[in-house]
N, C-alpha and C positions, 0 to 999 in steps of 0.2 A: 464898337465891337459888339457883335452880336454873341448868342449864347454859345454857339460851336467855336467861333474863334477865343472867346473867353475861356472856354473849357480846356482848349488844346494848350493855350498859355497859359494856364495853371497847372498842368501835366507838365510842361516845359520847365517850369520854375521848380516844380518839385522832383525833378529826375524821373517821372514815372513815362509810361508807355501806354498808349490809347488801345482800345480794344471796341472794335465797332461791331457788333451782331446784325448781320440782315435777317429780315423776315419778309415773308409775302402776306402782304394785307389779304385778309378773306379766307385766307388757307386755314381751314378749321373752322370758317364763319366770322362774319365780320364783329359779330359780339364776343369773340375772345381776342381782339388786338388790343385792347386797354390792359387785360389780364397780362398778355404776354410781354407788351412793354414795360410794364410795372415789376413784371419777374425779372428780365433782362437787367432793368437798372438796380434791383436788389442784389442782384448777382454781380454788380461792378461793371457793368457796360459803360464806356465814357459816352456813346450817343447811341442812336436807333438809325439804323437806314431800313427804310420802309418800302418795299417794292410795289408797284401798282400793276396789277395782271394786265400782259397785254397780248393779244393772240399770234403777233408775228415778233418776238424779241430777237434782237441781233447779238446779245451778247450773253444770254443765259443758256447753262447747259441742262442736261436731261432732268436733274433734281428740280432746279427752279423752274423750268419750264411746265414739269409735273404738276408743281405747286401752284402755278398760273393757271392751270387748266382746272384745277379743283376750285381756285377761287373763282374763276369767271362761271363755272358751274353752279356755285352759290350765289352767283347775281351780283358780285362786286363789281362796283364801278369808281372811277376816281372820284366823281361826287360822293358817293357814299363813304369812301375813305376820310375824305377831307371833312366831310361832317361830322364823322364818328370822331376824328382829331380832335375837332373845337369842342365836343362835349367833354372831353376830360383832361385837356392840354393842362388845364391848372393842377393836375395831380401829379405831373411829371416835371422832375427838376432837371433832366437832361436833355441835350440838344437832340432833335427830331430832324432827319433826312429824307427826303423822298427821292426815290429812284424810279423814272418814268421814260419813255420815249416822246418824240414830239408829235406823232400822229394824236395820240389822246388829248396832248394839249392843245393842238390844233382844234380839234374837235371842241373841246371845253371853251377854247377862246381864250387866247394866251393873256390879255390884261385881266378877264376875269378870274383865271387859274391863279396868276401872280396875288390877285387881291384876297382870293379866297383860302389860299394856304397860309398868306399874311395872317388872317384874322384866325387861321387854327393854329398858330404858333409854329408853324415850321421854318427850321433855321437854314436848311440847307438842301440843294436840289442838283441831282446828277442825272443828265440826259447822255447817254452813251452815244445815240446817233446824231448830237448837235457839234459839229466841227468847229473851231474857233473863228473859222472865215464866215459863218451864218450865225454866230450866238448873239449878235446884236439883235436878234429878233425879239428878245428875251432877257438877254444879260442887264440892260438898262432898267429893265423894269425890277427886276431881281434887286440889284443894287439900290434902287430907292426904297425898296421894301425892306432893305437890310437882311436879305436872304441870300446866302452864299451858294454861288453856282459853282459846283465842285468838278473840277476837271480833270480827265484820265490821260496817261502817258503808257504807252507801253514799249517793249524791248526793241519792236520795229521802228518807233520813232525816233527820228534823226535828234541828235544831240542840240542842234540849232533850235529846233522846233520845241524841243523840252523847254530850254531856256525861256523860250517866248511864251509858253503855256504857263510856266512857274511863275513867271512875272503878273500873270493877271487875276490871280487869286487872293485872297486873306483867310480861307478855312484851311484845307489841306490838298496836298496833290494826290490822287488816286492813282497808285501804280501797279500795273497790271504784271503780275508774276508769271504769267503763261504765255505762249503764243498761240492763243484759242479762247473757247467761250469755259464760261464757270463750271466747276465740279470738283469734286475732292481729286486729290493727285498722291501717289504714293512717294514721288521724290520730285526733286527739282534738278535742273542742270547747274553745275558750278557756276556758270557764268550770271546767275542771278544775283550772288553777293555782290558782283563787281558792278551790276547795274544798278542796284539800290543804292550803292555808296555812290555812284557818279551823279543820280537822280539828287541824293541827299545834299551833295556838294554844291550842285548848282540850285537847289530850289531854296527861296527866301521863307518858304512857309513849310510847316511840316509835311513829312512824307508818310503817306500810309500805303502798305503792302495789301494786296489783295487778289483773289481768284485762286481758289484750290486750297485753299489753307484750311487744315481740317484736324490737326492734331496738336497736342501741347509741345510736342517736340519742333512743330514748323512755327507755331505760335512764338516760341522762345527763339528759334533761328531768325525768323525774318524781323522781328521786335529789336533785334540785337544791331540789324543793319540800319534801320529808320526809326520812325517816330511812333510807330504801332501797328495794326492788321486790322483788315476786315475780312469777317468769316460770315459766308452766306450758306452755300450748299450745305453745310456739315449741320448748321444750327438749323436751317429748313427740315433736313432729314430728322434731327432729332425730336423738333416739335410735332413731327408728324407721327414718330414713334411714341410721343409722350415720355421721352427719356429726359427729364429735366434735371436728373442728377448729372448726367453727361454734360447737359448745357452749363451748369453750375461748375463742375471741374474745368471745361475749357475756358471759362472766362476768368474765374478766381484766382488762377495760379499765376496768370502775367500781372494782376495787381500785387499778389505777395512776391512773386520774384522782384519786382521793381522797386517795392519798399526796403526790401533786403538790401539791394546792391548802393 
């Protein structure tokens, strides 16, 4: 049981819900990565999802795309992020999840990538453009290193495929709540509640909802249907505006809410 699986298991036993914030590594400079992770941990984050900037993302909306551009302009690379994490991993007690695409991994070298992120203390990996039919390229190496491959399902994913995907993981199932790319949304269709409940009934592992969640009300709403939420674009936006108090308000209430329940 790696740190991610252990943390989610602890939350389940305690009746709490997960809050996983996403940040773009190198946005604001690679030197602020440690500071931001420690701040999010202090605010009550369950785990941290760290995005690796990539020139051709397929799942990122405008806010994260712009953060990726800023990061690339700062000279951020996958290698630099891994080395930075390795320097201060002992200071962080919560799980770290990397989000990247297969192109940078191929360029880095698949075996070297897994070895180096393992040495850097990474607990999970999200690769949005890796279908389960092709995941054996890397999944067996991640399994050996005890790094969880986090898989995604969407409202367009057939039920049979959701069942198949859910059985593969041990960390959590990333459940996409919109038909499209990341980015804040003002509202969601009524069908999302039924979708999350269906995935939750199917999945033997925790179900976390992500894409577009940006307000306290949305955090509360989605966490009532599943095991927690992932918030990306809003966190990236608030860090870019140096609005740390709003980040704390977004994360802390879900912890308080669940402790009261």
